[in-house]
C-alpha positions, 0 to 999 in steps of 0.5 A: 570417554574410555580414554579419559577414564583410563587416564583417571584410573592411572591418576588414582594409581599414581598420586604422589609427585615425590614418593617413598614407598612405605607402610602406614607404620613406617611413615613418620606421621603414621600415628595420624593415618586412620586408614592404615590397611588401605594406605599399606596396600595402596602404598605397596602398589605404588598407588599412593606413597609418602614424601621424601621426608618420610611423611605421608601427610594423610590430610593433605589434598591433591591440587589440579596442577599436580594432577595435570602433571601426573596425567601427562607422566602417564600419557607421555612418560616422564621423560617426554612430559618433563619436556612439555612447555607452554609458549603462551599462558594456557589460562590467565592464572597459569603463567608460562613460568608456572611449574605445571604450565606445560602439563596443564596446556597439554591436558587442556588441549586433549580435553582431559581437564578443562578450566572455569568459565571465568578463564582461570584454571585454579591450579591449586584447587582441589578435587571433591569427593564426588568427582573422585568417586566418579573417576573410580566408578569409570575405572570400574566400567560404569558408563557416565552417560548410561548411569546418569553421571552427567547433568545437574544432578550427577552427584546424586547418581554417583554417590548412590552407586559408589555407596551401594558397591562400598567405595566409601566403606570405612569412612562413615563421615563421607561428604562428597562436596568436600575435597578428598584428602590423601588418606581418603583417596587411598581408602576409596582406591583401596575399596575400588581394588576390591570392587567388582568390575562391570560391562554392558552387553551392548552399547551403540551410539547414533547421531540423530539431528546432531543429538547423540542417542545411546541404546544399551542393554542391561549392565552386568558384572564381569566374570572371572571363572578361573578359580586361581585368578580369584585373588581377591574374592572367591566369587568367580567375578572380576574384582578391579585388582584381579584384572590390573594388579594380578600379583596382589592377593587377599587371603584369610589369615590366622587371628592377628596379635590381639585375636582379631579375625584377619586378612593377609595382603601379599604382593607377589611373594612379599607380605604387605601385612595382616589386618582385621577382617572388617567385613565381620566387624559388627560392634566397636566400643570404647567403654564398658561392654555389657552382655546385652551389648553383645546380644544386640551386636550379634543378633538373635540367630547367632545367640541361638547358634552359640547357646545351642553349640552350633557356633563357637565363641572366643574371647581375647583380652590383650592377646590372651585367648579364652575359648568359651564353653557352650554352657558359659556363653551367657557369661558373655551374651545375654539379652537385657543383662548389663553385666560387664563382659571381659572386665571392660571399662572406660578406655578399653577398645572392644570389637565384636566379629561374626563369621557370616559362614559359621556364625562363630563370634570373636570378642577382642578387647585391647586395653590402653596403658600409659608410660612416659618417655624416659628421655628425648628420642635418641637420634644416634641410637634411633630409640626411646625408652619408656618409664613409669611414675606410680604417683601419676598413673597406674601402669602395672604391666611389665614390658618385655622391652622398654626400648622402642626402636624407630624401625618398629615405631616411626612415630617415636621421633617427636617424643621428648622426655616426660612425654606421656605415651599411650601403649597397646601390648600383647600379653605373653605369659605376664610380659607384654610386647608393645604393638602400638604407641601414641603420644597422649594428649595433655590438657590443662585448665581450671578444675571446676569440680570433681567426684571422688573415684569418678570424674573431674570437670575442667573447661565445662567438660566432664572427664571420666577415668580410664580402666587403668586409673584405679589409684589415680581416681583417688586424686584430690583437686583444688577447685578453682586452681589449675590441673593437668590431665592426661587423656587416652585416645578415647578421652578418658583420664589415664594419668594426672600430670598435676593436680596439686603441685608442691607450691599449693601446699602450706604449713600452718604453725598457728591459727588465731584471729588477729595479729595477736592471735587471740580474738575470734572476729576473723580467722588468721593463720601463720603460714609457712610456704615451701619456698621458705617465705612466711605470711599471716593469711586470712582463712575463709574456710579450713579442713577440720582434721579431727572432724574430717570435714571443711568448716567455715566458722571463723571462731572455730578455725581461730580457736584451733590455735596451736592444737597439735591435731589441727596445725600442720600441712594443708593444700590451699586455694586463694580467692580474689580477696586474698582469702585462703581456703585450706584443704586436706592434703592429698590422699597419696600423702600421710602426714607423719608427726614426731617430737624430740626433746633434750640432748638428742640427734634429730637428723643426719646429713646425706642419709636416705633415712635421715631421722634418728631413732631415739627414746625421746622421739615419738610416733614414726618420723624416723620412718620417713625417707628422703630422696633428691626431691624432698624439700626440708624447711627448718625454723630455728629458735629465732624463727629464721627459716632455711630451705634444703632440697634433696637427701644430699643436702638434708640438714644434720640437726643436733639439740644441744640443750636438755630443754631443747625441743624439735617438732617434725611434720612430714608429708610421706608417700606410700613408698616412705619418701617424704615430699615436704618436711617442716622441722620447728626447733625451740631451743639451742641446736646445731644445724648443718648440711652438706654444701648446696650443690645447686649451682648459680652462674654469676655474671657480675657482682652489682654491689652492697645495699642497705635497706631503710631497716638497716638490713644489708644485702648484696646483689648479683646478676646471674644466668637463668638459662641464657637470660639474665636475672637479679638475685640477692644474698646475705654475703659477698663472694670471696673471689678475685673476679667480679665475676664470670664464674660459678658459685653455690649457696647453702640455703635461702633465708626467710627473706629469700636471700642466698646464704653462705654464697661462695665460689664453687670449689671442688669437693663432694659432688662438685667438680671445679677448676680454673685456667685449664688448657687441656682439650674438652672432648666427647665420645660414646656418651662421655665427656672428658674435661680436665683429663677426667671423663664423665658419663653424660645423659639426656638430662645433663645440663651444659652451659658454655659462656665465652667472655669478651675482652674484659680488659683484665686479660680475659678475652675470648671475643674471637669465639663470639659472634659479636666480638664487642659483647661482654659475653655470649652464652649457649645454655642447655646444649649437648656435650657434642654441641659444647665440643663443636663450639670449641673446635678450631680454637686454642682456649683456656677455660674455668669449669664447674659442675655437679656429678652424681653416682659417685662422681661418674655421671655429669648432671650439670656443667658450666664452662667459661672460656676466658682466653681463646685464639685460633688453633692450628689446622687439625688433620683428617687422618684417622688410620691406625698404624698398629694395635697390640693386645697383651703383646699379640699383634692385631692383623686387620686394621681397616675400618669395620674389620673384626679380629680375634685374639686368643689369650692364655689364662695366665697373662703376661705383663705387657699392656692391655692395649697399645694403639698407635694411630698414624696421626699422633693428634687423633683421639682413641676411645676403647669400649667393651661390649658396647659399654663406655665403661673402659678405663681411659688409661687402658693402654697403660695398664698391664693387668690381665685383660678380660674376655669380651668384644673391644671396639677401638675407635680412632677419630681424626684430630679434626673429628671428620673421620673415624676408623673402627676396629673390633677385637674379640678377646677370648681368654682360655680357662684354667688348664687341667692338663696332665703329662702322658707318655707318647704313643710311640713309646713302649710302656715297658720302657716308660710309664706314668701313674699318680705323678710318678714317671717310671723308666726302665734302667736298661733304657739308659735314658737321657734328659733329651730322651725324657723331653722327647718321650713326654707330652701334655694331655688335655691342657692349654696351648700355653702349658709346658713342662721342664726337667729339673735337677735336684738343685733346681736347675732347668735342663735344656731339651737337648741336654744328654745328661743321664736321667736319675731318680733324683730329678723331677719333671714340673708341669706348668699349667696355664692358670693353675698350680704347677704339678711336680712329677717324680722319677723312678728308675725300674731295674 
């Protein structure tokens, strides 16, 4: 029995088959681990580890086959165990070819593991919690035969004892009949480490009539009287870890970052971590905590000690400590008082700790905040950055750094752009340091109802708002329509991803009750939608803007007609009968109105503040701002509608007749930026906007069509990602190709047709060209195309189209998997994926794209390869022959080498850099201070080079190898040197004062003597001086001409103006 129990213990202590030591925060699925302290400690000991892919897989279970292998490894050692084999199947469901057959055979023969009555072993079967607890108790010294762990009711005895000594502490939902998971096993083993071992005074076994009879005395705890050996508990008892892991130590620590009383676990001299002292935890809350809650948690005795000053109360909020004076205790602890403690509310984690020895109380509150991932996880930098959006949530804290590193937060690897991220952080003088992050849950569904400022009901569940959602509580929802809510870890709404999307808005230009808009039998409305479409809709209910309430009277609604105070923007829902209910706009918007008349300018193109201030305008639309997301709908005098998106495309509108009028209605956020603008023009006007920069990839022109109303339109097949779709336009593109290329359009008309549909040409924010052969390359966040370099971001959308043999000279079929295909497309690829796809080919291409930030950042790019052949083999040499910096030779050219070059303040006219790879085809990129903002032609520049850390990266022409050399460039400051007489020269012979050099006539000094007697004092190494004749000639240093007082000495200072010294001969 003892041998079996020791094997079981060893099994518990070595659970993983393929392991990687780590702590809970280091595992890629660390956010899924509930028992982090247990996993950290057990993992540090090598008891339960993670897998080679970085996962811990906390909810996986151990199989019986895997357990057999671990036991064999422990008994025999891995080398001997690995040679085990089964000559015959040990069980009918374990053939000799089974991975674990040898291990199972051995364990079965030794009586360690047995099969089932039906002759099976069930190698993929699992171990129950009851069985696992029995193993742990055996490891602690409990005897199965004495304690009643055998027989039909053994589970009852096991669980009673296991629970009694705290083996299941931390898992309030323990069910012994269920299979034990990996993290549960870690928790129970962790508790066992801290449990006291037992032994028996006497135990004898005799056999009477073939029956074993055990006689025993009382069970007792094993003593450990040596104080220094009490590494787990200072109780002079032998805890399991004190016997088997004597290098493991638990000791009281300082408060953790949030203020929790803590323990520090160490293994030898290495700290495993600091963890909250759960033995002192008496209460946990995730909503408002009242003073009476605290009273109930700590109890009357502790309350009395606090109010009497015998014990201390300390309160923490996000890591900020507030010691509480005795007189103020009842601000936090009081019976029958429902007042909130520590400003707690929904979503705040509050924990109450009581020190059993002193009755000191600690209240700790940790608030959860929400951010969003600014981009996908960067696999190269192994980071992700956080951002905020005040329209969706109310995060008002400032982080000390918004960049998260995988070394600190292993669970960031799965984050994608715009994912919601729950953050807990410690407040350090107003700047918050992130301590934990988790991806938030986003739920979507139909809104069934909501209460302003309180909750929203979706899918039969009422969701309340979190403590950080003050402004979000004002959100309006369209009942019966879809919405998306972001929940914190405790199920409270912390952000509203989408309550009413812009497509749920409508502009009502007129109310009435028939197509003539005159009757009152039913309510109709002329509706204009954000996509530029119009409809005559039936109105069931509508928001009365004057009264501020919903009304259902059809005659009232119809009677509003064109009342300027009733028409305008609404949100809406639609029932199964296609009847609309019109609601007030969301509270985050103000509807701003303006009217223009006469010959005036209404708006300007590409202006953040597009509306002109004019004496003929009213109210405040001229304060409305536009950004890249602003949608503008313009109705001209013929009631044709045009839709513009973004500030760059904002239409310039000029009223050209004294009788012309324009009415503006804008939905404006608190920050002044408009989401939707409707401009209704009556009379003559010019409407123009910068050419639309939303690009369309056209696969083919499909012909001219005429409708039954004799309206003409042109149809095209275009790409939507990597799928084909049909669109219509009011014109045919002027081009020699039919087609495979990029086009753009100005607007959509009221029929949904593209207008002014033209081939993309370079200009403004658009880059475009055809028949290019220069290589496309990428490095360090940049893409070089047609010789120009652009920054690429995570949001840059790149599409590659490779055409087949089109029969007109265009043929890149060699690049296609299906060489008979008309084309192949790779959509939404990265710059690296684009370059990789082109490797190995000589190619001709067309391209078109869109840029921002003055043409520096590439937002969108389409590349069409029109011709391709296999390229000559590329080299793999990335070595560097030489580098010079302003003519100075860089000495160390090996990969990873660092050099320092000192340059004078006044630099020569040699090139900044001359870099010569040994392979002329290798690519060279120079970056400064980690940035990519270094001119591509830096090797041709001869201007002064600034200080900084320059990194030269040479990549072999086949891209397989790189050599990186760092050059630290230091530039001297402007010199402030002066001339002095050398110390070896007597002042009676020569001296200097106020730039006058006095020389004794008796010295008969020559120019050579003068050079030898002077030196530069306190200047730069590049400083020098010259002796100059009265006529400007420069004397050489060896010249023996006698010095005269008509000569001068000119001191040339590095980076500063020359200094001229005169000469006086003193007789």
